[in-house]
Structures are given as structure tokens and as C-alpha cells.
C-alpha positions, 0 to 999 in steps of 0.5 A: 499499500502507497501512502501519499502525503498531500500539499495544503492549496493555497488560495493565493500565491505562487507555486514553484514546480520542477525544481532540480531534486534538492535545490528548493532550499536555494529557491527559498533563499532567492526568493526570501521567504524570511520577507514574508507576512508571518501568516503566509503558509511556505510549504517545500515538497523534497524528493518528488517522483516526477515523470518530467525531469525524474526526481523534482521538489516543489516550493508553494508560497503564499501571497507571493508573486516572485518578480522577474529578476527573482525569477531569471535567478531561479532560473539559474539555478533549475532550468527546468521549474514552472512558476503557476500564479494561483488565484483563487484557489485556482492555477491563473498562469503556469510559466516555464522559466525562461532564462534572458539573454541578459541577467542584470544584478542576480549575481556577483563576478566571481573575478576580485579584481571586475570593476563590479566588485570595486565599491563602484556604483556599478550593477553587475551584468552577465551575457548569456554564454550558453543555455545548455549548460547555462555558462554566464560571461562578464560585461564587464571583465569577460570572465565566464561562470558556470556555477551560481549558487555561491554567486547569487547576490 
């Protein structure tokens, strides 16, 4: 007999599904759940079977819509993720994350000599050099970046 645990539906908010296995805690850090209203429910499902990607994580956040900047950051670490907007317990919109051609202000350049790391009023900018797997290139110093978790701003 297989027992299933169900996650309670949310009335209004965001569901981030098809997150790569084990990355939901990083997604929580990106979306800033510490900034949420204390009455907002946050549900996290780890290591859930998925026909699409094998194993996945899911994050449900009540009373929150993600800014484009946060969606872009999620796309860097979880390119298979989908974002669903929930209104009155119904899915209003569902879309895959989409990595733009330029990433602004989401990552710190790993090059300590880059102008973005010199206390100058310059926001980091990276161009997408490759999409699968994702490789970014700093618009200022040309440093390639393919590991993002440790460089998230």
C-alpha cells in the first residue's frame, strides 16, 4: 500500500514546480521567504517523483508573486522549473522559467578585480554565452561563470 502525503492548496500565491532535486532550499533563499507575512504558508516538497525530470522539488508560497529578477535567478539554478500563479485556489497562469539573454544584478562576478567588485556604483551584468548547460560571461571583465549558487547576490 502506497501512502501519499498531500500539500495543502494555497488560495493566492506562487507554486514553483519541477525544481531540480535538492535545490528547493536555494529557491527559498532566492525568493526571500524571511520577508513574508507571518500568516503566509510556505510548503516545500523534497524528492518527489516526476515523469518529466525523474525527481524534483516543489515550493508553494502563499501571498507572494515573484519579481522578474527572482524568476531569472531561479532559472539559473533550476532551468526546468515552472512558475504557477494561483488565484482563488485556481491556476491563473503557468509558465516555464525562461533565461533572458542578459542577467542584471543577480550574481556577483567571481573576478575580484572586476569593476563590479570595486565599490563602484555599477550593477553586475552577464550575457548568456550558452544555455545548456548555462554559462554566463561578465559584460565588464569577460569572466565566464558556470556555477551560480555561491555567486548569487
